[in-house]
C-alpha positions as CSV (number, residue, x, y, z in Angstrom):
1,M,17.8,133.9,16.3
2,G,19.4,137.3,16.6
3,Y,22.3,139.0,14.9
4,P,25.0,137.8,14.2
5,E,23.6,134.2,14.2
6,D,21.4,135.2,11.2
7,A,24.5,136.0,9.1
8,L,26.1,132.6,9.7
9,A,26.0,129.6,7.4
10,S,24.6,126.3,8.7
11,E,27.0,124.5,11.0
12,E,29.2,127.6,11.2
13,E,30.4,128.2,14.8
14,L,30.4,131.7,16.3
15,L,33.7,132.3,18.2
16,L,33.6,136.0,18.8
17,H,31.2,138.9,18.4
18,C,32.0,142.3,19.6
19,H,31.5,146.0,18.9
20,P,34.3,148.5,18.8
21,H,35.9,149.3,22.1
22,W,34.0,151.7,24.4
23,K,36.8,154.2,24.2
24,M,35.3,155.5,20.9
25,L,32.4,156.8,23.0
26,L,34.6,158.9,25.4
27,L,34.6,162.0,23.2
28,P,30.8,161.9,22.5
29,A,30.2,161.5,26.3
30,L,32.5,164.4,27.1
31,T,30.7,166.4,24.3
32,F,27.4,165.6,25.9
33,V,28.6,166.9,29.3
34,V,30.0,170.1,27.9
35,L,27.0,170.8,25.7
36,T,24.6,170.2,28.7
37,A,26.7,172.5,30.9
38,I,26.7,175.3,28.3
39,A,23.0,174.9,27.7
40,G,22.3,174.9,31.4
41,F,24.4,178.1,31.9
42,A,22.7,179.8,29.0
43,I,19.2,178.9,30.3
44,G,20.1,180.2,33.7
45,A,21.4,183.5,32.2
46,V,18.3,183.9,30.1
47,Q,16.0,183.3,33.1
48,N,17.9,185.8,35.3
49,N,18.2,188.6,32.7
50,L,15.0,188.4,30.6
51,D,11.2,188.4,31.1
52,G,8.1,187.4,29.2
53,D,7.9,185.8,25.8
54,V,11.5,186.6,24.9
55,R,12.7,184.5,27.8
56,F,10.4,181.6,26.8
57,W,11.4,181.6,23.1
58,L,15.1,181.9,23.9
59,I,14.9,178.9,26.3
60,I,13.1,176.9,23.6
61,A,15.8,178.0,21.1
62,I,18.6,176.9,23.5
63,L,16.9,173.5,24.1
64,V,16.4,173.0,20.3
65,I,20.1,173.8,19.6
66,W,21.2,171.6,22.5
67,L,19.0,168.7,21.2
68,A,20.3,169.1,17.6
69,L,23.9,169.1,18.7
70,V,23.4,166.1,21.1
71,L,21.8,164.1,18.3
72,W,24.5,165.1,15.8
73,R,27.6,164.6,18.0
74,C,26.5,162.1,20.7
75,V,23.6,159.9,19.6
76,S,25.0,159.4,16.1
77,A,28.3,158.1,17.6
78,L,26.4,155.7,19.9
79,V,24.3,154.4,17.1
80,S,27.4,154.0,14.9
81,W,29.1,152.1,17.7
82,K,26.1,149.8,18.3
83,S,25.7,149.1,14.6
84,T,29.3,148.1,14.0
85,H,30.1,144.4,14.5
86,F,33.3,142.4,14.4
87,I,32.6,138.7,14.1
88,V,34.9,135.7,14.0
89,T,33.6,132.2,13.2
90,D,35.4,128.9,12.7
91,R,35.3,129.6,8.9
92,R,35.7,133.4,8.4
93,V,36.0,136.9,9.7
94,L,33.0,139.2,9.2
95,T,32.6,142.9,9.7
96,R,29.3,144.7,9.4
97,Q,28.4,148.3,9.9
98,G,25.6,150.8,9.2
99,I,21.9,151.1,9.7
100,I,20.5,152.7,6.6
101,T,23.4,151.8,4.3
102,H,24.7,148.5,5.5
103,S,28.3,147.4,4.5
104,G,30.4,144.4,5.3
105,I,33.4,142.3,4.5
106,D,33.8,138.6,4.8
107,I,37.3,137.0,4.8
108,P,37.5,133.2,4.6
109,M,40.1,131.8,7.1
110,G,41.9,130.1,4.2
111,R,42.6,133.5,2.6
112,I,44.3,135.1,5.6
113,S,48.0,135.1,5.3
114,S,48.9,137.2,8.3
115,V,47.4,138.5,11.5
116,Q,49.0,141.4,13.4
117,F,48.0,143.9,16.1
118,R,49.1,147.3,17.1
119,H,48.3,149.3,20.3
120,G,49.9,152.3,21.9
121,L,50.1,153.3,25.5
122,I,46.5,154.5,25.8
123,D,45.2,151.5,23.9
124,R,47.1,149.2,26.3
125,M,45.7,151.0,29.3
126,V,42.1,150.5,28.1
127,G,42.6,147.1,26.5
128,A,42.0,148.0,22.9
129,G,44.0,148.1,19.7
130,T,44.1,147.8,15.9
131,L,43.9,144.4,14.3
132,I,45.6,144.0,10.9
133,I,44.5,141.1,8.7
134,G,46.7,140.4,5.6
135,S,45.7,138.5,2.5
136,P,48.1,137.6,-0.3
137,S,45.9,139.1,-3.0
138,E,44.7,142.3,-1.4
139,D,45.9,145.1,0.8
140,D,45.9,144.6,4.5
141,L,42.7,145.4,6.3
142,E,42.9,147.4,9.5
143,Y,40.2,147.3,12.2
144,D,40.6,150.0,14.8
145,D,39.3,149.9,18.4
146,I,39.1,146.1,18.7
147,P,38.5,145.2,22.4
148,R,41.1,142.7,23.9
149,V,43.0,142.9,20.6
150,Q,45.8,140.5,21.8
151,K,43.2,137.8,22.6
152,V,41.5,138.4,19.3
153,H,44.9,138.2,17.5
154,A,45.6,134.8,19.2
155,L,42.2,133.5,18.4
156,L,42.5,134.4,14.7
157,Y,46.1,133.1,14.5
158,H,44.9,129.7,15.9
159,Q,42.0,129.6,13.5
160,V,44.1,130.5,10.5
161,F,46.7,127.9,11.6
162,D,44.0,125.3,11.9
163,A,42.6,126.2,8.5
164,M,46.1,125.8,7.0
165,Q,46.4,122.4,8.7
166,L,43.1,121.2,7.3
167,D,44.1,122.4,3.8
168,G,47.5,120.7,4.2
169,D,45.9,117.5,5.3
170,Y,43.7,117.5,2.2
171,R,46.7,118.0,-0.1
172,D,48.7,115.3,1.6
173,R,45.9,112.7,1.4
174,P,47.2,109.4,-0.2
175,G,45.9,108.5,-3.6
176,R,45.3,112.2,-4.5
177,D,46.4,113.1,-8.1
178,D,48.1,116.5,-7.6
179,R,48.1,117.4,-11.3
180,G,44.5,116.5,-11.8
181,D,43.3,118.4,-8.7
182,R,45.4,121.4,-9.7
183,D,43.9,121.3,-13.2
184,R,40.4,121.2,-11.7
185,D,41.2,124.1,-9.4
186,D,42.5,126.1,-12.3
187,R,39.4,125.5,-14.3
188,R,37.2,126.7,-11.4
189,R,39.0,130.1,-11.4
């Protein structure tokens, strides 16, 4: 199995797996085009105006600088995009990011108290937005550049509602001793 299936518990159903929206790669792509144009112009100017070893070493220097800038500004953004995952299962919401230093957050569906989204004009045009997940015990968590944020919002809302229904069905079960179950729950904490 591949990622994210390896991160799931047994019988946990994967509902959504996505990377951030591609709009976060627009600036690195534009940077690549501009850097390549500048490097091409500089190499052309060096070839027309210089001769011999100086021309050779200046072209090498321009190419090394171009490569370093492309790696720093473009490739690193692509790797960051590819290594960032937003995952929704029937039990929890997971985020994972990083290659060398890996970090992540897991939020059980039963802990989510609110699900919101926000997107401006540009976000609406490209189909992205910010997803805000609220928990009663913590600050809200914001996830930027979520693709199809309205559909993700609806999916999460339904999952949270279903989790609340299951929890409510358990509490309303006949023959359940509310005080005893509450005491047991308090002892576990």
